[in-house]
C-alpha positions as a Markdown table, in Angstrom:
| # | Residue | x | y | z |
|---|---|---|---|---|
| 1 | Met | 24.0 | 171.2 | 90.2 |
| 2 | Val | 25.6 | 169.4 | 92.9 |
| 3 | Tyr | 27.4 | 166.6 | 92.0 |
| 4 | Gln | 29.8 | 163.2 | 93.2 |
| 5 | Val | 33.6 | 164.4 | 92.3 |
| 6 | Arg | 34.8 | 162.5 | 89.0 |
| 7 | Pro | 38.1 | 162.9 | 88.1 |
| 8 | Arg | 39.4 | 166.0 | 86.0 |
| 9 | Ile | 42.7 | 164.8 | 85.1 |
| 10 | Glu | 44.3 | 167.3 | 82.9 |
| 11 | Thr | 47.6 | 168.3 | 81.9 |
| 12 | Arg | 49.0 | 170.9 | 80.2 |
| 13 | Gly | 52.6 | 170.5 | 77.8 |
| 14 | Gly | 52.1 | 166.6 | 79.5 |
| 15 | Arg | 52.6 | 167.4 | 82.7 |
| 16 | Leu | 49.6 | 167.6 | 85.0 |
| 17 | Arg | 47.8 | 170.9 | 85.5 |
| 18 | Thr | 48.4 | 173.1 | 88.2 |
| 19 | Tyr | 45.8 | 174.2 | 90.3 |
| 20 | Arg | 45.4 | 177.2 | 92.1 |
| 21 | Ala | 42.7 | 176.5 | 95.2 |
| 22 | Ile | 42.0 | 178.0 | 98.7 |
| 23 | Gly | 40.9 | 176.2 | 101.5 |
| 24 | Leu | 38.6 | 176.9 | 104.1 |
| 25 | Met | 39.3 | 175.5 | 108.3 |
| 26 | Ser | 37.2 | 175.8 | 110.8 |
| 27 | Gly | 38.3 | 174.2 | 113.7 |
| 28 | Thr | 36.9 | 172.8 | 116.9 |
| 29 | Ser | 39.0 | 175.2 | 118.8 |
| 30 | Met | 36.6 | 177.8 | 117.2 |
| 31 | Asp | 38.3 | 180.3 | 116.7 |
| 32 | Gly | 37.7 | 181.5 | 113.4 |
| 33 | Ile | 37.6 | 180.8 | 109.7 |
| 34 | Asp | 41.4 | 179.9 | 108.4 |
| 35 | Val | 41.8 | 180.7 | 104.4 |
| 36 | Ala | 44.8 | 180.0 | 102.6 |
| 37 | Met | 45.9 | 179.5 | 99.1 |
| 38 | Ile | 48.1 | 177.0 | 97.1 |
| 39 | Glu | 49.1 | 176.0 | 94.0 |
| 40 | Thr | 49.2 | 172.2 | 93.7 |
| 41 | Asp | 48.8 | 169.0 | 91.3 |
| 42 | Gly | 47.4 | 167.4 | 94.3 |
| 43 | Glu | 50.3 | 165.5 | 94.7 |
| 44 | Thr | 53.4 | 168.6 | 95.5 |
| 45 | Val | 52.7 | 172.2 | 96.3 |
| 46 | Ser | 54.5 | 174.2 | 93.5 |
| 47 | Arg | 53.4 | 177.5 | 95.5 |
| 48 | Phe | 52.3 | 178.6 | 98.8 |
| 49 | Gly | 50.1 | 181.6 | 98.2 |
| 50 | Pro | 48.8 | 183.6 | 101.1 |
| 51 | Ser | 46.8 | 182.9 | 104.3 |
| 52 | Ala | 44.6 | 184.9 | 106.7 |
| 53 | Leu | 42.0 | 184.3 | 109.8 |
| 54 | His | 38.7 | 185.5 | 109.7 |
| 55 | Pro | 37.7 | 185.4 | 113.6 |
| 56 | Tyr | 34.4 | 184.4 | 114.9 |
| 57 | Arg | 33.4 | 187.0 | 117.1 |
| 58 | Glu | 32.1 | 185.8 | 120.5 |
| 59 | Asn | 28.3 | 186.0 | 119.5 |
| 60 | Glu | 29.1 | 183.8 | 116.5 |
| 61 | Arg | 31.4 | 181.2 | 118.9 |
| 62 | Lys | 28.7 | 181.3 | 121.0 |
| 63 | Thr | 26.4 | 179.7 | 118.0 |
| 64 | Leu | 28.4 | 177.1 | 117.3 |
| 65 | Arg | 29.1 | 175.7 | 121.0 |
| 66 | Ala | 25.3 | 175.7 | 121.1 |
| 67 | Ala | 25.5 | 174.0 | 117.8 |
| 68 | Val | 27.8 | 171.4 | 119.2 |
| 69 | Glu | 25.3 | 171.0 | 122.4 |
| 70 | Ala | 22.8 | 170.4 | 120.7 |
| 71 | Ala | 24.6 | 167.6 | 117.6 |
| 72 | Arg | 24.8 | 165.4 | 120.3 |
| 73 | Ala | 21.1 | 164.2 | 120.4 |
| 74 | Leu | 21.0 | 164.1 | 116.1 |
| 75 | Gly | 20.8 | 160.4 | 115.1 |
| 76 | Glu | 21.0 | 161.2 | 111.3 |
| 77 | Arg | 24.0 | 163.0 | 109.8 |
| 78 | Thr | 21.5 | 165.2 | 107.5 |
| 79 | Gly | 19.1 | 166.9 | 110.7 |
| 80 | Arg | 18.9 | 170.3 | 111.2 |
| 81 | Pro | 17.4 | 170.9 | 113.9 |
| 82 | Gly | 17.0 | 174.5 | 115.9 |
| 83 | Val | 20.2 | 176.3 | 116.6 |
| 84 | Ile | 21.9 | 173.9 | 114.1 |
| 85 | Gly | 20.4 | 175.0 | 111.2 |
| 86 | Glu | 20.6 | 178.8 | 112.4 |
| 87 | Ala | 24.7 | 177.4 | 112.9 |
| 88 | Glu | 25.2 | 175.9 | 109.2 |
| 89 | Arg | 23.3 | 179.3 | 107.6 |
| 90 | Met | 26.1 | 181.0 | 109.8 |
| 91 | Val | 29.1 | 179.2 | 108.7 |
| 92 | Thr | 28.2 | 179.4 | 105.1 |
| 93 | Thr | 27.9 | 183.2 | 105.3 |
| 94 | Leu | 31.2 | 183.7 | 107.2 |
| 95 | His | 32.9 | 181.7 | 104.8 |
| 96 | Ala | 31.9 | 183.3 | 102.2 |
| 97 | Ala | 32.3 | 186.9 | 103.1 |
| 98 | Ala | 36.1 | 185.3 | 104.6 |
| 99 | Val | 36.6 | 184.0 | 100.7 |
| 100 | Asn | 35.4 | 187.7 | 99.5 |
| 101 | Thr | 37.7 | 189.4 | 101.8 |
| 102 | Phe | 40.4 | 187.4 | 101.3 |
| 103 | Leu | 40.3 | 188.5 | 97.2 |
| 104 | Asp | 39.9 | 191.6 | 98.3 |
| 105 | Ala | 42.6 | 191.9 | 99.9 |
| 106 | Asn | 45.2 | 189.9 | 98.8 |
| 107 | Arg | 43.9 | 191.3 | 94.6 |
| 108 | Ile | 42.9 | 187.9 | 93.6 |
| 109 | Ala | 41.0 | 187.6 | 90.6 |
| 110 | Arg | 37.8 | 186.0 | 91.3 |
| 111 | Ala | 38.4 | 183.6 | 87.7 |
| 112 | Ser | 41.9 | 182.5 | 88.8 |
| 113 | Ile | 40.8 | 179.7 | 91.4 |
| 114 | Asp | 39.9 | 176.7 | 90.2 |
| 115 | Val | 38.4 | 175.6 | 93.5 |
| 116 | Ile | 37.9 | 176.1 | 97.2 |
| 117 | Gly | 38.1 | 173.3 | 99.4 |
| 118 | Phe | 35.1 | 174.0 | 102.2 |
| 119 | His | 35.8 | 171.5 | 105.2 |
| 120 | Gly | 32.5 | 173.3 | 107.3 |
| 121 | Gln | 32.3 | 173.0 | 110.9 |
| 122 | Thr | 32.4 | 169.5 | 112.9 |
| 123 | Val | 29.3 | 169.2 | 115.3 |
| 124 | Leu | 29.9 | 165.8 | 115.7 |
| 125 | His | 31.9 | 162.9 | 115.2 |
| 126 | Arg | 30.6 | 159.2 | 116.1 |
| 127 | Pro | 32.6 | 157.1 | 113.7 |
| 128 | Glu | 31.6 | 154.1 | 115.2 |
| 129 | Gln | 27.8 | 154.8 | 114.6 |
| 130 | Arg | 29.3 | 155.9 | 110.7 |
| 131 | Leu | 28.1 | 159.0 | 112.0 |
| 132 | Thr | 29.9 | 162.9 | 111.1 |
| 133 | Val | 28.6 | 165.8 | 110.5 |
| 134 | Gln | 30.0 | 168.7 | 109.2 |
| 135 | Ile | 27.5 | 172.2 | 108.7 |
| 136 | Gly | 27.8 | 174.2 | 105.8 |
| 137 | Asp | 26.4 | 174.9 | 102.7 |
| 138 | Gly | 28.7 | 173.6 | 99.8 |
| 139 | Gln | 26.1 | 174.8 | 97.3 |
| 140 | Gly | 25.3 | 178.2 | 98.7 |
| 141 | Leu | 29.3 | 178.4 | 99.3 |
| 142 | Ala | 29.8 | 178.0 | 95.7 |
| 143 | Asp | 26.8 | 180.4 | 94.7 |
| 144 | Glu | 28.5 | 183.4 | 97.2 |
| 145 | Thr | 31.7 | 183.2 | 96.1 |
| 146 | Ala | 30.6 | 182.2 | 92.5 |
| 147 | Ile | 34.0 | 179.6 | 92.7 |
| 148 | Pro | 33.4 | 175.8 | 92.5 |
| 149 | Val | 33.3 | 174.5 | 96.0 |
| 150 | Val | 34.3 | 171.0 | 97.3 |
| 151 | Tyr | 32.7 | 170.3 | 100.7 |
| 152 | Asp | 31.9 | 167.0 | 103.1 |
| 153 | Leu | 35.2 | 165.3 | 102.3 |
| 154 | Arg | 34.6 | 162.7 | 105.3 |
| 155 | Ala | 31.4 | 161.1 | 104.5 |
| 156 | Ala | 33.0 | 159.3 | 101.9 |
| 157 | Asp | 35.5 | 157.3 | 104.2 |
| 158 | Val | 33.2 | 157.0 | 106.7 |
| 159 | Ala | 30.1 | 155.4 | 105.0 |
| 160 | Cys | 33.5 | 152.6 | 103.5 |
| 161 | Gly | 33.6 | 151.8 | 107.3 |
| 162 | Gly | 36.2 | 154.5 | 108.1 |
| 163 | Gln | 36.7 | 156.6 | 110.9 |
| 164 | Gly | 36.7 | 160.2 | 109.0 |
| 165 | Ala | 39.8 | 161.3 | 110.3 |
| 166 | Pro | 42.0 | 162.6 | 110.6 |
| 167 | Leu | 41.9 | 163.7 | 106.9 |
| 168 | Val | 44.8 | 165.9 | 106.8 |
| 169 | Pro | 47.8 | 163.4 | 106.4 |
| 170 | Val | 47.9 | 163.1 | 102.5 |
| 171 | Tyr | 48.6 | 167.0 | 102.9 |
| 172 | His | 51.2 | 166.5 | 105.9 |
| 173 | Arg | 53.0 | 164.3 | 103.2 |
| 174 | Ala | 53.7 | 166.6 | 100.4 |
| 175 | Leu | 54.9 | 168.8 | 103.4 |
| 176 | Ala | 57.4 | 166.4 | 104.7 |
| 177 | Ala | 59.1 | 165.7 | 100.7 |
| 178 | Met | 59.8 | 169.3 | 100.9 |
| 179 | Leu | 62.0 | 168.7 | 104.8 |
| 180 | Asn | 65.6 | 168.1 | 104.9 |
| 181 | Arg | 65.1 | 166.3 | 108.5 |
| 182 | Pro | 66.0 | 163.1 | 110.1 |
| 183 | His | 63.2 | 160.4 | 109.0 |
| 184 | Pro | 60.9 | 159.4 | 110.6 |
| 185 | Ile | 59.0 | 162.7 | 110.9 |
| 186 | Ala | 55.6 | 163.0 | 113.1 |
| 187 | Met | 53.6 | 166.1 | 111.7 |
| 188 | Leu | 51.6 | 166.5 | 115.0 |
| 189 | Asn | 48.7 | 169.2 | 114.6 |
| 190 | Ile | 47.7 | 170.3 | 117.9 |
| 191 | Gly | 44.1 | 171.5 | 117.7 |
| 192 | Gly | 40.9 | 171.1 | 119.9 |
| 193 | Val | 42.0 | 167.3 | 119.5 |
| 194 | Ala | 45.5 | 166.4 | 118.0 |
| 195 | Asn | 46.5 | 164.0 | 115.7 |
| 196 | Val | 49.7 | 162.8 | 114.5 |
| 197 | Ser | 50.9 | 162.0 | 111.2 |
| 198 | Phe | 53.7 | 159.0 | 110.2 |
| 199 | Ile | 55.7 | 160.0 | 107.4 |
| 200 | Asn | 58.7 | 157.0 | 106.6 |
| 201 | Gly | 58.6 | 156.4 | 102.7 |
| 202 | Leu | 55.8 | 154.4 | 103.1 |
| 203 | Pro | 53.5 | 153.9 | 100.1 |
| 204 | Asp | 50.5 | 155.6 | 102.0 |
| 205 | Pro | 50.7 | 157.9 | 104.8 |
| 206 | Tyr | 49.9 | 156.5 | 108.8 |
| 207 | Ala | 48.1 | 158.2 | 110.9 |
| 208 | Cys | 45.7 | 158.8 | 113.6 |
| 209 | Asp | 44.3 | 161.2 | 116.6 |
| 210 | Thr | 46.2 | 160.9 | 119.9 |
| 211 | Gly | 43.8 | 162.5 | 122.3 |
| 212 | Pro | 42.5 | 166.2 | 124.0 |
| 213 | Gly | 44.9 | 168.8 | 121.8 |
| 214 | Asn | 43.1 | 172.4 | 122.7 |
| 215 | Ala | 40.1 | 171.9 | 123.5 |
| 216 | Leu | 39.9 | 171.1 | 127.5 |
| 217 | Ile | 42.1 | 174.2 | 128.1 |
| 218 | Asp | 40.3 | 176.6 | 126.3 |
| 219 | Asp | 36.8 | 175.3 | 127.6 |
| 220 | Phe | 38.9 | 175.0 | 131.3 |
| 221 | Ile | 39.8 | 178.5 | 131.0 |
| 222 | Arg | 36.6 | 179.7 | 129.6 |
| 223 | Ala | 34.4 | 178.6 | 132.2 |
| 224 | Arg | 37.3 | 180.0 | 135.0 |
| 225 | Thr | 37.8 | 183.5 | 133.6 |
| 226 | Gly | 35.7 | 184.1 | 130.4 |
| 227 | Arg | 38.7 | 184.3 | 128.2 |
| 228 | Asp | 38.9 | 182.2 | 125.0 |
| 229 | Cys | 42.2 | 180.5 | 125.5 |
| 230 | Asp | 45.9 | 180.1 | 127.5 |
| 231 | Glu | 47.4 | 182.8 | 125.3 |
| 232 | Asn | 51.3 | 181.8 | 125.2 |
| 233 | Gly | 50.6 | 179.9 | 128.1 |
| 234 | Asp | 50.8 | 182.1 | 130.6 |
| 235 | Ile | 48.4 | 180.5 | 133.3 |
| 236 | Ala | 49.6 | 177.1 | 132.7 |
| 237 | Met | 53.4 | 178.6 | 132.7 |
| 238 | Leu | 52.6 | 179.7 | 136.7 |
| 239 | Gly | 50.9 | 176.3 | 137.8 |
| 240 | Arg | 52.1 | 172.9 | 139.1 |
| 241 | Val | 51.3 | 170.0 | 137.0 |
| 242 | Asp | 49.5 | 166.9 | 138.9 |
| 243 | Glu | 51.1 | 164.0 | 137.1 |
| 244 | Ala | 49.4 | 161.6 | 139.9 |
| 245 | Ala | 45.7 | 163.3 | 137.6 |
| 246 | Val | 48.0 | 163.2 | 134.3 |
| 247 | Ala | 48.6 | 159.2 | 134.9 |
| 248 | Arg | 44.7 | 158.9 | 136.0 |
| 249 | Val | 43.8 | 160.5 | 132.9 |
| 250 | Leu | 46.0 | 157.7 | 130.3 |
| 251 | Gln | 44.0 | 155.0 | 131.8 |
| 252 | His | 41.1 | 155.8 | 129.2 |
| 253 | Ala | 41.3 | 152.6 | 127.0 |
| 254 | Phe | 41.3 | 155.0 | 123.8 |
| 255 | Phe | 45.0 | 155.1 | 124.5 |
| 256 | Ala | 45.7 | 151.8 | 124.6 |
| 257 | Leu | 44.0 | 151.3 | 121.1 |
| 258 | Lys | 46.3 | 151.0 | 118.2 |
| 259 | Pro | 45.9 | 153.1 | 115.0 |
| 260 | Pro | 43.6 | 154.1 | 113.4 |
| 261 | Lys | 41.4 | 155.4 | 115.8 |
| 262 | Ser | 39.7 | 159.6 | 116.2 |
| 263 | Leu | 37.8 | 161.4 | 118.5 |
| 264 | Asp | 34.8 | 163.9 | 118.6 |
| 265 | Arg | 36.0 | 167.5 | 120.1 |
| 266 | Asn | 34.4 | 166.5 | 123.6 |
| 267 | Ala | 35.1 | 162.8 | 123.7 |
| 268 | Phe | 37.6 | 163.3 | 127.2 |
| 269 | Arg | 35.6 | 166.2 | 128.6 |
| 270 | Glu | 33.8 | 163.7 | 131.8 |
| 271 | Trp | 36.7 | 161.9 | 132.0 |
| 272 | Val | 39.7 | 164.5 | 132.4 |
| 273 | Ala | 37.0 | 166.5 | 134.9 |
| 274 | Asp | 36.9 | 163.8 | 137.0 |
| 275 | Arg | 39.8 | 162.1 | 137.0 |
| 276 | Ala | 41.8 | 165.3 | 137.0 |
| 277 | Gly | 40.1 | 166.9 | 139.9 |
| 278 | Leu | 39.9 | 169.7 | 137.9 |
| 279 | Ala | 37.0 | 171.1 | 140.2 |
| 280 | Asp | 39.2 | 170.8 | 143.2 |
| 281 | Lys | 42.8 | 173.1 | 141.3 |
| 282 | Thr | 43.4 | 176.7 | 141.0 |
| 283 | Ile | 42.9 | 178.2 | 137.3 |
| 284 | Glu | 47.3 | 178.2 | 137.0 |
| 285 | Asp | 47.1 | 174.2 | 137.9 |
| 286 | Gly | 44.7 | 173.1 | 136.4 |
| 287 | Ala | 46.0 | 174.8 | 133.2 |
| 288 | Ala | 49.6 | 173.4 | 133.8 |
| 289 | Thr | 47.8 | 169.5 | 134.1 |
| 290 | Leu | 45.4 | 169.7 | 131.0 |
| 291 | Ser | 48.4 | 170.9 | 128.7 |
| 292 | Ala | 50.5 | 168.7 | 130.3 |
| 293 | Ile | 47.5 | 166.0 | 129.6 |
| 294 | Thr | 47.8 | 167.1 | 125.8 |
| 295 | Ala | 51.4 | 166.6 | 125.5 |
| 296 | Ala | 51.5 | 162.8 | 127.6 |
| 297 | Thr | 48.1 | 161.7 | 125.2 |
| 298 | Val | 50.6 | 162.3 | 122.6 |
| 299 | Ala | 53.7 | 160.4 | 123.6 |
| 300 | Thr | 51.3 | 158.0 | 124.0 |
| 301 | Ile | 51.4 | 157.3 | 120.9 |
| 302 | Val | 54.3 | 156.4 | 119.8 |
| 303 | Pro | 54.8 | 152.8 | 120.7 |
| 304 | His | 51.8 | 152.4 | 118.7 |
| 305 | Leu | 53.8 | 154.0 | 115.3 |
| 306 | Pro | 56.1 | 151.9 | 112.8 |
| 307 | Glu | 59.2 | 153.6 | 114.1 |
| 308 | Val | 60.0 | 155.9 | 116.7 |
| 309 | Pro | 59.9 | 159.4 | 115.3 |
| 310 | Gln | 63.4 | 161.3 | 114.9 |
| 311 | Ser | 61.9 | 164.9 | 114.1 |
| 312 | Trp | 58.4 | 166.3 | 115.1 |
| 313 | Ile | 57.0 | 169.1 | 113.4 |
| 314 | Val | 53.8 | 170.7 | 115.1 |
| 315 | Cys | 51.2 | 172.8 | 113.6 |
| 316 | Gly | 47.9 | 173.9 | 114.9 |
| 317 | Gly | 47.4 | 176.7 | 117.9 |
| 318 | Gly | 49.0 | 174.1 | 120.0 |
| 319 | Ala | 52.6 | 174.6 | 118.5 |
| 320 | Phe | 52.0 | 178.9 | 120.3 |
| 321 | Asn | 51.6 | 177.4 | 123.5 |
| 322 | Pro | 55.3 | 177.5 | 124.9 |
| 323 | Val | 54.2 | 175.5 | 127.7 |
| 324 | Ile | 52.9 | 172.7 | 125.7 |
| 325 | Met | 56.3 | 172.6 | 123.2 |
| 326 | Arg | 58.3 | 172.4 | 126.2 |
| 327 | Met | 56.4 | 169.7 | 127.8 |
| 328 | Leu | 56.3 | 167.9 | 124.3 |
| 329 | Ser | 60.2 | 167.9 | 123.9 |
| 330 | Glu | 60.5 | 166.4 | 127.3 |
| 331 | Arg | 58.2 | 163.8 | 126.5 |
| 332 | Leu | 59.7 | 163.0 | 123.5 |
| 333 | Ala | 63.0 | 163.4 | 123.7 |
| 334 | Pro | 65.8 | 162.6 | 122.0 |
| 335 | Ala | 63.9 | 163.2 | 119.3 |
| 336 | Arg | 63.9 | 166.8 | 117.9 |
| 337 | Val | 60.9 | 169.2 | 118.2 |
| 338 | Glu | 60.1 | 171.9 | 116.6 |
| 339 | Thr | 57.1 | 174.2 | 115.3 |
| 340 | Ala | 55.9 | 174.2 | 111.8 |
| 341 | Gln | 57.3 | 177.7 | 111.6 |
| 342 | Glu | 60.7 | 177.0 | 112.8 |
| 343 | Ala | 60.4 | 174.5 | 109.3 |
| 344 | Gly | 59.4 | 176.8 | 107.5 |
| 345 | Phe | 56.4 | 176.3 | 106.9 |
| 346 | Asp | 53.2 | 178.8 | 108.1 |
| 347 | Ala | 52.2 | 177.3 | 111.4 |
| 348 | Asn | 48.7 | 178.8 | 111.4 |
| 349 | Ala | 47.7 | 178.2 | 107.6 |
| 350 | Ile | 48.8 | 174.0 | 107.4 |
| 351 | Glu | 45.3 | 173.2 | 107.7 |
| 352 | Ala | 43.5 | 175.0 | 105.8 |
| 353 | Gln | 45.9 | 174.5 | 102.9 |
| 354 | Ala | 45.6 | 171.1 | 103.5 |
| 355 | Phe | 41.6 | 171.6 | 102.5 |
| 356 | Ala | 42.5 | 173.3 | 99.3 |
| 357 | Phe | 45.4 | 170.4 | 98.4 |
| 358 | Met | 42.1 | 167.6 | 99.2 |
| 359 | Ala | 39.6 | 169.8 | 96.9 |
| 360 | Val | 42.2 | 169.1 | 94.2 |
| 361 | Arg | 43.1 | 165.8 | 94.8 |
| 362 | Ser | 39.1 | 165.5 | 95.1 |
| 363 | Leu | 39.3 | 166.6 | 91.8 |
| 364 | Arg | 41.9 | 164.5 | 89.8 |
| 365 | Gly | 40.1 | 161.4 | 91.6 |
| 366 | Leu | 42.8 | 160.9 | 94.1 |
| 367 | Pro | 42.7 | 159.6 | 96.9 |
| 368 | Ile | 42.4 | 161.5 | 100.4 |
| 369 | Thr | 42.0 | 158.6 | 102.8 |
| 370 | Phe | 43.8 | 155.4 | 103.7 |
| 371 | Pro | 43.4 | 152.2 | 105.4 |
| 372 | Thr | 46.8 | 153.6 | 107.6 |
| 373 | Thr | 44.8 | 157.1 | 108.2 |
| 374 | Thr | 41.0 | 156.3 | 109.0 |
| 375 | Gly | 40.6 | 152.5 | 108.9 |
| 376 | Val | 39.0 | 152.9 | 105.6 |
| 377 | Ser | 38.8 | 149.6 | 104.0 |
| 378 | Gln | 40.9 | 150.8 | 100.3 |
| 379 | Pro | 42.5 | 154.5 | 99.8 |
| 380 | Thr | 39.3 | 156.7 | 99.1 |
| 381 | Thr | 38.5 | 159.8 | 97.7 |
| 382 | Gly | 36.0 | 162.0 | 99.2 |
| 383 | Gly | 33.7 | 165.1 | 98.4 |
| 384 | Val | 30.9 | 166.5 | 96.5 |
| 385 | Val | 31.6 | 169.5 | 94.0 |
| 386 | Ala | 29.5 | 171.9 | 93.9 |
| 387 | Glu | 29.3 | 173.8 | 91.1 |
| 388 | Pro | 28.2 | 177.7 | 90.9 |
| 389 | His | 25.0 | 178.6 | 89.7 |
| 390 | Ala | 24.9 | 181.2 | 86.4 |
| 391 | Gln | 22.8 | 183.7 | 88.5 |
| 392 | Ser | 25.4 | 183.4 | 90.6 |
| 393 | His | 28.2 | 186.2 | 90.6 |
| 394 | Ala | 30.1 | 186.4 | 87.6 |
| 395 | Arg | 33.8 | 185.0 | 88.2 |
| 396 | Thr | 35.2 | 187.8 | 86.8 |
| 397 | Gly | 37.3 | 190.5 | 88.4 |
| 398 | Ala | 38.2 | 190.4 | 91.9 |
């Protein structure tokens, strides 16, 4: 059955129960499905388990990109016409395969996993219209894996007037508590869109999207070369930044807005192409300028934060781009900027871990979004729980 999430507050020996949870994340960069396991009570992490990437094939990315384009015409969140429905079926099947492969590869008993946190694939995000669409059949995933699934984690927040993004700050707060770094700490995730979580001992995390992440760079490189991304920033490293173009892009009204605020993957596509003059740039100069735009838009958030961060921890795909990391260090100086890997975390796994963490919080009825992260009217839990049907694979063995 499928039902709205209810608190499951369980204790063992007077202590909160620890759950073994798997998180799944397919981001706007569409490189693949991140899978990660953690052990958590939904407030702290007691153990980090293994992680893996289940990469998409090119035909699968093509289907996802087509679904994103088709979704621009959606007027309601349950519609799945044409290629969107095809993509949803594909996403569900691939996520189930990713989980089953992960369990087998790591010799993890299926029955030992309490819950899966399933983000799905975002194809449309228009919070100003109270519309956010993540494709993926949570009940289907529960049936194919024989493990309970928490999914559709953004909808409750948007329905209550929130932006529905970013969702990961509550997990960033748990990670920051494990760090010995000067405060305030900013946890910066650079995926297709970039978002920041500000942590300084406040009751709730403070967060927002900052602007384009890797999506515009990836789209530009794909259009010019057919490759999926500027791996290691090799192309941008050879180019020259057009600082005037960067300044023109920063004139967009979004960057003057105070948090909370969030973005669709394609929100800046036409604006940046026009203001940055990408059509007239060499591939090297275009990649360098787009990388600078990502770094510069992160820097624009600093005046809107409660205090200036002293430490920045960068995760997501952007953490593996040395050009973006160098540009961030220059624009955020004198703050310390380091990758999540350098801070002792698995930079590739953080978002997937976050959805495992949020699934457990949902089971316990704990909030995953806050007025200071999404603008929702009050701290809000979210997600729908799907229990596997009785006829699905028995939860015994791996």
